[in-house]
Every structure is written in C-alpha cells, then in structure tokens.
DSSP file (Angstrom, degrees, kcal/mol; ACC not computed):
  #  RESIDUE AA STRUCTURE BP1 BP2  ACC     N-H-->O    O-->H-N    N-H-->O    O-->H-N    TCO  KAPPA ALPHA  PHI   PSI    X-CA   Y-CA   Z-CA
    1    1 A M              0   0    0      0, 0.0    67,-2.8     0, 0.0     2,-0.4   0.000 360.0 360.0 360.0 130.0   -8.0   -4.4   -7.6
    2    2 A E  E     -A   67   0A   0     65,-0.2     2,-0.6    63,-0.0    65,-0.2  -0.662 360.0-150.5 -82.9 134.3   -5.2   -1.8   -7.8
    3    3 A V  E     -A   66   0A   0     63,-3.2    62,-3.1    -2,-0.4    63,-1.4  -0.931  19.6-162.2-105.8 123.2   -4.5    0.2   -4.6
    4    4 A R  E     -A   64   0A   0     -2,-0.6    60,-0.2    60,-0.3     2,-0.2  -0.744  21.2-107.9-111.3 152.9   -3.1    3.7   -5.4
    5    5 A A        -     0   0    0     58,-2.7    57,-2.8    55,-0.3     3,-0.1  -0.532  17.6-153.0 -73.4 140.4   -1.3    6.3   -3.4
    6    6 A E  S    S+     0   0    0     -2,-0.2     2,-0.3    55,-0.2    55,-0.2   0.500  74.9  17.4 -92.7  -4.9   -3.3    9.3   -2.5
    7    7 A L  S    S-     0   0    0     53,-0.2     2,-0.4    56,-0.1    56,-0.1  -0.977  87.4 -88.4-156.7 165.9   -0.3   11.6   -2.3
    8    8 A T        +     0   0    0     -2,-0.3     2,-0.3    52,-0.1    52,-0.2  -0.691  68.5 127.6 -79.2 129.5    3.3   12.1   -3.2
    9    9 A A  E     -D   59   0B   0     50,-1.8    50,-2.9    -2,-0.4     2,-0.4  -0.925  57.9 -90.9-163.9-178.5    5.4   10.5   -0.4
   10   10 A T  E     -DE  58  32B   0     22,-2.3    22,-2.9    -2,-0.3     2,-0.7  -0.927  41.1-114.5-110.2 139.2    8.2    8.1    0.5
   11   11 A V  E     + E   0  31B   0     46,-3.0    45,-3.4    -2,-0.4    20,-0.2  -0.640  36.2 177.2 -74.1 114.6    7.4    4.5    1.4
   12   12 A W  E     +     0   0B   0     18,-2.3     2,-0.3    -2,-0.7    19,-0.2   0.887  63.9   1.4 -85.6 -44.0    8.4    4.3    5.1
   13   13 A K  E     - E   0  30B   0     17,-1.9    17,-3.0    42,-0.1     2,-0.7  -0.988  55.9-142.6-150.5 135.9    7.3    0.7    5.8
   14   14 A V  E     + E   0  29B   0     -2,-0.3    15,-0.2    15,-0.2    41,-0.1  -0.895  24.5 174.7 -95.8 118.1    5.9   -2.2    3.8
   15   15 A V        +     0   0    0     13,-2.0     2,-0.2    -2,-0.7    14,-0.2   0.885  56.8  54.3 -93.2 -45.7    3.5   -3.9    6.1
   16   16 A A        -     0   0    0     12,-2.2     2,-0.3    10,-0.1    12,-0.1  -0.628  69.1-148.7 -95.4 150.9    1.8   -6.6    3.9
   17   17 A E    >   -     0   0    0     -2,-0.2     3,-2.2     1,-0.1    31,-0.3  -0.788  34.3 -85.3-113.0 158.4    3.6   -9.2    1.9
   18   18 A V  T 3  S+     0   0    0     -2,-0.3    31,-0.2     1,-0.3     3,-0.1  -0.413 118.9  28.5 -58.9 133.9    2.6  -10.9   -1.4
   19   19 A G  T 3  S+     0   0    0     29,-3.5    -1,-0.3     1,-0.3     2,-0.2   0.244  89.7 134.3  96.2 -12.2    0.4  -13.8   -0.6
   20   20 A A    <   -     0   0    0     -3,-2.2    28,-2.8    28,-0.2     2,-0.5  -0.460  55.0-130.7 -73.0 141.0   -1.0  -12.2    2.6
   21   21 A T  E     -B   47   0A   0     26,-0.2     2,-0.3    -2,-0.2    26,-0.2  -0.817  31.4-170.1 -89.2 128.1   -4.7  -12.4    3.2
   22   22 A V  E     -B   46   0A   0     24,-3.2    24,-2.4    -2,-0.5     2,-0.3  -0.897  15.4-143.1-122.9 150.7   -6.0   -8.9    4.1
   23   23 A A    >   -     0   0    0     -2,-0.3     3,-2.3    22,-0.2    19,-0.3  -0.680  46.6 -77.8-100.4 160.8   -9.3   -7.6    5.4
   24   24 A E  T 3  S+     0   0    0      1,-0.3     3,-0.1    -2,-0.3    -1,-0.1  -0.402 122.4  23.3 -56.5 128.3  -10.8   -4.3    4.4
   25   25 A G  T 3  S+     0   0    0     17,-3.3    -1,-0.3     1,-0.3     2,-0.1   0.294  86.8 137.6  95.3  -9.7   -9.0   -1.6    6.4
   26   26 A D    <   -     0   0    0     -3,-2.3    16,-2.7    16,-0.2    -1,-0.3  -0.456  60.8-107.3 -68.7 142.1   -5.8   -3.6    6.9
   27   27 A E  E     + F   0  41B   0     14,-0.2    14,-0.2     1,-0.2     3,-0.1  -0.494  37.2 174.6 -71.0 135.8   -2.6   -1.6    6.5
   28   28 A L  E     -     0   0B   0     12,-3.3   -12,-2.2     1,-0.5   -13,-2.0   0.781  68.4  -9.3-103.4 -50.2   -0.6   -2.4    3.3
   29   29 A V  E     -EF  14  40B   0     11,-1.2    11,-3.0   -15,-0.2    -1,-0.5  -0.952  59.9-132.5-142.9 161.8    2.2    0.2    3.5
   30   30 A I  E     -EF  13  39B   0    -17,-3.0   -18,-2.3    -2,-0.3   -17,-1.9  -0.986  22.6-157.6-119.6 124.9    2.9    3.3    5.5
   31   31 A L  E     -EF  11  38B   0      7,-3.2     7,-2.9    -2,-0.5     2,-0.5  -0.642   4.3-146.6 -97.1 156.1    3.9    6.4    3.7
   32   32 A E  E     +EF  10  37B   0    -22,-2.9   -22,-2.3    -2,-0.2     2,-0.3  -0.991  25.1 160.8-125.5 126.2    5.9    9.3    5.1
   33   33 A S  E >  S- F   0  36B   0      3,-2.3     3,-1.7    -2,-0.5   -24,-0.1  -0.968  71.2  -9.5-145.8 127.6    5.3   12.9    3.9
   34   34 A M  T 3  S-     0   0    0     -2,-0.3     3,-0.1     1,-0.3    -1,-0.1   0.880 128.1 -56.5  51.1  43.4    6.3   16.1    5.7
   35   35 A K  T 3  S+     0   0    0      1,-0.2     2,-0.4     0, 0.0    -1,-0.3   0.629 114.2 117.7  66.2  16.8    7.2   14.1    8.8
   36   36 A M  E <   -F   33   0B   0     -3,-1.7    -3,-2.3     2,-0.0     2,-0.5  -0.905  61.5-134.2-112.2 144.0    3.7   12.5    9.0
   37   37 A E  E     -F   32   0B   0     -2,-0.4    -5,-0.2    -5,-0.2    -7,-0.0  -0.858  22.2-172.4 -97.3 126.0    3.0    8.8    8.7
   38   38 A I  E     -F   31   0B   0     -7,-2.9    -7,-3.2    -2,-0.5     2,-0.2  -0.961  13.6-142.9-122.5 114.2    0.1    8.0    6.4
   39   39 A P  E     -F   30   0B   0      0, 0.0     2,-0.6     0, 0.0    -9,-0.2  -0.504   1.7-149.4 -75.9 143.4   -1.2    4.4    6.2
   40   40 A V  E     -F   29   0B   0    -11,-3.0   -12,-3.3    -2,-0.2   -11,-1.2  -0.970  26.5-164.7-106.7 120.9   -2.4    3.0    2.9
   41   41 A V  E     -F   27   0B   0     -2,-0.6   -14,-0.2   -14,-0.2   -15,-0.1  -0.689  26.7 -96.2-111.6 159.7   -5.1    0.4    3.7
   42   42 A A        -     0   0    0    -16,-2.7   -17,-3.3   -19,-0.3   -16,-0.2  -0.579  25.5-159.8 -71.0 124.3   -6.8   -2.3    1.8
   43   43 A P  S    S+     0   0    0      0, 0.0    -1,-0.2     0, 0.0   -19,-0.1   0.682  77.4  21.7 -78.9 -16.5  -10.1   -1.0    0.3
   44   44 A V  S    S-     0   0    0    -21,-0.1     2,-0.2   -43,-0.1   -19,-0.1  -0.961  88.9 -99.5-143.5 156.9  -11.5   -4.6    0.0
   45   45 A P        +     0   0    0      0, 0.0    26,-1.1     0, 0.0     2,-0.3  -0.516  68.9  93.7 -75.3 151.0  -10.8   -8.0    1.5
   46   46 A G  E    S-BC  22  70A   0    -24,-2.4   -24,-3.2    24,-0.3     2,-0.4  -0.991  71.6 -53.7 164.7-157.6   -8.6  -10.4   -0.5
   47   47 A T  E     -BC  21  69A   0     22,-2.3    22,-3.1    -2,-0.3     2,-0.6  -0.957  44.9-119.3-119.2 133.0   -5.1  -11.6   -1.1
   48   48 A V  E     + C   0  68A   0    -28,-2.8   -29,-3.5    -2,-0.4    20,-0.2  -0.593  35.8 171.5 -71.1 114.5   -2.1   -9.4   -1.9
   49   49 A S  E     +     0   0A   0     18,-2.4     2,-0.3    -2,-0.6    -1,-0.2   0.716  65.0  19.0 -98.1 -24.7   -1.0  -10.6   -5.4
   50   50 A E  E     - C   0  67A   0     17,-1.5    17,-2.4   -33,-0.1     2,-0.5  -0.997  52.4-163.9-145.1 141.8    1.6   -7.8   -6.1
   51   51 A M  E     - C   0  66A   0     -2,-0.3    15,-0.2    15,-0.2   -33,-0.1  -0.971  11.7-176.1-120.8 112.2    3.5   -5.3   -4.0
   52   52 A R        +     0   0    0     13,-2.1     2,-0.3    -2,-0.5    14,-0.2   0.321  59.0  60.1 -96.9   7.9    4.8   -2.7   -6.4
   53   53 A V        -     0   0    0     12,-0.6     2,-0.3     4,-0.0    12,-0.0  -0.904  59.7-158.4-130.7 161.4    6.8   -0.6   -3.9
   54   54 A A    >   -     0   0    0     -2,-0.3     3,-2.1   -43,-0.0   -43,-0.3  -0.913  43.6 -73.2-131.6 161.2    9.7   -1.1   -1.5
   55   55 A E  T 3  S+     0   0    0     -2,-0.3   -43,-0.2     1,-0.3     3,-0.1  -0.271 119.0  20.3 -57.0 138.9   10.8    0.7    1.6
   56   56 A E  T 3  S+     0   0    0    -45,-3.4    -1,-0.3     1,-0.3     2,-0.1   0.382  88.2 140.8  78.8   1.0   12.4    4.1    0.8
   57   57 A D    <   -     0   0    0     -3,-2.1   -46,-3.0   -46,-0.1     2,-0.6  -0.463  50.6-133.1 -66.7 144.6   10.8    4.3   -2.7
   58   58 A R  E     -D   10   0B   0    -48,-0.2     2,-0.3    -2,-0.1   -48,-0.2  -0.902  31.7-175.9 -97.9 124.9    9.6    7.8   -3.7
   59   59 A I  E     -D    9   0B   0    -50,-2.9   -50,-1.8    -2,-0.6     2,-0.3  -0.845  16.2-137.0-124.2 159.1    6.1    7.6   -5.1
   60   60 A S    >   -     0   0    0     -2,-0.3     3,-2.2   -52,-0.2   -55,-0.3  -0.732  41.0 -78.2-110.7 160.8    3.7   10.0   -6.7
   61   61 A E  T 3  S+     0   0    0     -2,-0.3   -55,-0.2     1,-0.3   -53,-0.1  -0.347 119.6  23.1 -55.2 130.5    0.0   10.6   -6.2
   62   62 A G  T 3  S+     0   0    0    -57,-2.8    -1,-0.3     1,-0.3   -56,-0.1   0.267  86.2 138.6  94.2 -11.5   -1.9    7.9   -8.2
   63   63 A D    <   -     0   0    0     -3,-2.2   -58,-2.7   -56,-0.1     2,-0.5  -0.405  60.0-113.4 -65.8 143.5    1.0    5.4   -8.3
   64   64 A V  E     +A    4   0A   0    -60,-0.2   -60,-0.3     1,-0.2     3,-0.1  -0.677  35.8 175.9 -78.0 124.6   -0.1    1.8   -7.7
   65   65 A V  E     -     0   0A   0    -62,-3.1   -13,-2.1    -2,-0.5   -12,-0.6   0.768  63.8  -3.6 -97.8 -33.0    1.3    0.5   -4.5
   66   66 A A  E     -AC   3  51A   0    -63,-1.4   -63,-3.2   -15,-0.2     2,-0.4  -0.981  56.2-135.5-155.0 161.9   -0.3   -3.0   -4.4
   67   67 A V  E     -AC   2  50A   0    -17,-2.4   -18,-2.4    -2,-0.3   -17,-1.5  -0.995  19.2-161.9-124.9 130.9   -2.7   -5.2   -6.2
   68   68 A I  E     - C   0  48A   0    -67,-2.8     2,-0.7    -2,-0.4   -20,-0.2  -0.950  14.1-142.2-115.5 127.6   -5.3   -7.2   -4.3
   69   69 A D  E     - C   0  47A   0    -22,-3.1   -22,-2.3    -2,-0.5     2,-0.1  -0.808  32.0-125.6 -83.2 117.6   -7.2  -10.3   -5.7
   70   70 A V  E       C   0  46A   0     -2,-0.7   -24,-0.3   -24,-0.2    -1,-0.0  -0.419 360.0 360.0 -69.4 134.1  -10.7   -9.9   -4.3
   71   71 A S              0   0    0    -26,-1.1   -25,-0.1    -2,-0.1    -1,-0.1   0.465 360.0 360.0 -90.1 360.0  -11.9  -12.9   -2.4
C-alpha cells in the first residue's frame, strides 16, 4: 500500500526504516510546513518495504512517501 503526502511540505524527519514492522497509526515521517510539524502515519499494519523520501526533501501533495506491505 502506498502512503501519500496530504500536503506540500518539507520532510523534517524520517521515523521508520525499510524493514520496520509498523502498526496502524505509527509515524512514518514528519513533515514541516509553515513551521508546523505534521506526522504521516501508517494507515494499515505491515512492513515498510520502501521509503521514497529523505530528510530535507521537498514533496508535493499526493507524492508517495512510503510503501507498506500489508501483513
């Protein structure tokens, strides 16, 4: 399952790593926009198979930030 950004922002921190097991609601990355920190969370439990962003990347609304293999 692809996890997409809900807004245009800068990646402030990458929390999850490829291979990490995540639960629904776990933080994957934290975005920064207009001096606010916005977490991007896992919508489903599973394993992070891809992380498509790095810290300080500029992303747009709809960009894929991570891919989760559903368990």
